[in-house]
C-alpha positions in Angstrom: -0.6 13.3 5.1 -3.2 11.2 3.4 -3.3 7.5 2.7 -5.4 6.7 -0.3 -6.6 3.2 -1.3 -8.0 1.8 -4.5 -9.4 -1.4 -3.1 -10.0 -4.5 -5.1 -10.0 -8.2 -4.1 -7.2 -9.0 -6.6 -5.0 -5.9 -6.4 -5.1 -2.9 -4.0 -3.3 0.3 -4.9 -2.2 2.7 -2.2 -0.6 6.1 -2.1 0.7 8.4 0.6 0.9 12.1 -0.1 1.7 15.1 2.1 -0.3 18.3 2.4 1.6 19.9 -0.5 0.7 17.0 -2.8 4.1 15.4 -2.8 4.0 11.7 -3.3 5.8 9.9 -0.6 4.8 6.4 -1.6 2.8 4.7 -4.4 2.5 0.9 -4.5 0.2 -2.0 -4.8 -0.4 -5.3 -3.1 -1.4 -8.3 -5.2 -4.0 -10.5 -3.5 -5.4 -12.7 -6.2 -3.7 -15.8 -5.0 -5.3 -15.6 -1.6 -8.9 -17.1 -1.6 -9.8 -16.8 2.1 -11.7 -13.5 2.8 -10.3 -12.8 6.2 -6.8 -13.8 5.3 -7.0 -11.5 2.2 -7.9 -8.5 4.4 -5.2 -9.3 6.9 -2.5 -9.7 4.2 -3.5 -6.4 2.6 -3.6 -4.5 5.9 -0.3 -6.0 7.0 1.5 -5.3 3.7 0.2 -1.8 3.4 1.0 -1.1 7.1 4.6 -2.4 6.7 5.3 -0.2 3.7 3.8 3.0 5.2 5.1 2.5 8.7 7.5 5.5 8.5 4.5 7.8 7.8 2.1 6.4 10.4 2.2 9.3 12.9 1.8 11.9 10.1 -1.1 10.3 8.3 -4.2 12.2 9.3 -6.8 10.9 6.8 -7.6 7.6 5.0 -9.3 8.2 1.6 -10.9 5.3 -0.2 -12.5 4.9 -3.6 -16.1 4.3 -2.8 -17.3 0.8 -3.9 -19.8 0.3 -6.7 -23.3 1.5 -5.9 -25.3 0.0 -8.7 -25.4 -2.5 -11.5 -24.2 -1.7 -15.0 -25.1 -3.9 -17.9 -22.3 -6.3 -18.9 -20.3 -5.6 -15.8 -20.4 -7.0 -12.2 -22.9 -9.4 -10.9 -24.7 -9.0 -7.6 -22.3 -11.5 -6.0 -19.3 -9.6 -7.2 -20.6 -6.3 -6.1 -21.4 -7.8 -2.7 -17.9 -9.3 -2.3 -16.2 -6.1 -3.3 -18.4 -4.0 -0.9 -17.6 -6.4 2.0 -13.9 -6.4 1.2 -13.8 -2.6 0.7 -15.6 -2.1 4.1 -13.4 -4.6 5.9 -10.1 -3.3 4.6 -11.2 0.4 5.0 -12.2 -0.3 8.7 -9.0 -2.3 9.4 -6.7 0.4 8.0 -8.7 3.3 9.6 -8.6 1.5 13.0 -4.9 0.7 12.7 -4.0 4.3 11.8 -6.7 5.8 14.2 -7.7 8.3 11.5 -11.0 9.3 9.9 -12.2 7.6 6.7 -13.3 9.6 3.6 -15.1 7.6 0.9 -14.8 9.3 -2.5 -16.8 8.3 -5.6 -14.7 7.6 -8.7 -16.5 10.3 -10.7 -16.0 12.9 -8.0 -12.3 12.0 -7.7 -11.7 12.1 -11.4 -13.5 15.5 -11.7 -11.5 16.9 -8.7 -8.2 15.9 -10.4 -9.2 16.9 -13.9 -9.3 13.4 -15.5 -11.4 13.5 -18.6 -12.3 10.2 -20.3 -13.2 9.7 -23.9 -16.0 7.4 -24.9 -15.2 4.0 -26.4 -16.3 5.3 -29.8 -13.6 8.0 -29.6 -10.7 5.9 -28.6 -9.3 2.4 -28.6 -8.0 2.7 -25.0 -9.8 1.3 -22.0 -10.8 3.6 -19.1 -7.9 2.2 -17.0 -5.4 3.0 -19.8 -6.8 6.6 -20.2 -6.7 7.2 -16.4 -3.1 5.8 -16.2 -1.9 8.0 -19.1 -3.4 11.1 -17.6 -2.1 10.4 -14.1 1.4 9.9 -15.6 1.1 13.2 -17.4 0.0 14.9 -14.1 3.0 13.3 -12.3 5.4 14.4 -15.0 4.0 17.9 -14.9 4.4 18.1 -11.1 7.8 16.6 -11.3 6.7 13.6 -9.2 8.8 10.5 -10.0 6.7 7.4 -9.7 8.3 4.1 -10.2 5.8 2.2 -12.4 6.6 -1.5 -12.1 7.2 -3.4 -15.4 7.6 -6.9 -16.5 9.1 -8.6 -19.6 6.7 -10.7 -21.6 8.0 -14.3 -21.8 5.8 -15.6 -24.6 3.5 -14.8 -27.4 3.8 -12.4 -30.3 5.1 -9.6 -28.0 7.7 -11.8 -26.3 10.6 -9.7 -24.9 8.5 -6.6 -24.8 8.6 -4.6 -21.5 5.1 -3.7 -20.3 3.6 -2.1 -17.2 2.4 -4.5 -14.5 -1.4 -4.7 -14.0 -1.0 -3.1 -10.6 0.0 0.2 -12.2 -3.6 0.9 -12.9 -4.5 0.5 -9.3 -1.6 2.7 -8.3 -2.9 5.4 -10.7 -6.4 5.1 -9.2 -5.0 5.5 -5.7 -3.1 8.6 -6.8 -6.4 10.0 -8.1 -8.2 9.3 -4.8 -5.2 10.9 -2.9 -5.2 14.1 -4.9 -9.0 14.3 -4.9 -9.0 14.0 -1.0 -6.4 16.7 -0.8 -8.3 19.0 -3.1 -11.5 18.4 -1.1 -9.7 19.1 2.2 -8.4 22.4 0.9 -11.9 23.7 0.0 
């Protein structure tokens, strides 16, 4: 089995899949309320560990989306990249140590290519990258008859009041699924 993480300081998605690609668990942990770095790592590690406990002995690999390696105009600052890299490293190490398994960092571009995720440029669509990835992952899950429970919420105010929408953590769940399937594909080569 593989545990895959999409690590962020606000929401971390995680997925457990078996060697046949069957999804055993796909969830996220919301961490935006916690400001203390060490406490945030502990909370994420404890929450993930609690939810995957029944799979502990069978998990043989931890696959993690590699953190950003460079700047991109209009995106993250040096401070943000540094914080994300520190958090990614700390949580990756904590989980790999707890599980006593090897760690495989996979770049987002490699993962998407392995899984067959193709993104349209912003000029070609009005959907964000996150929305495109989620839609394609949902299609893959439907095609493979994998039933993922995508958490929703009801909007309480504004022009869309009463509308049921996906929770923000669904994007991180989708990203962790991409990392899980990419790790499985790479292992089988």
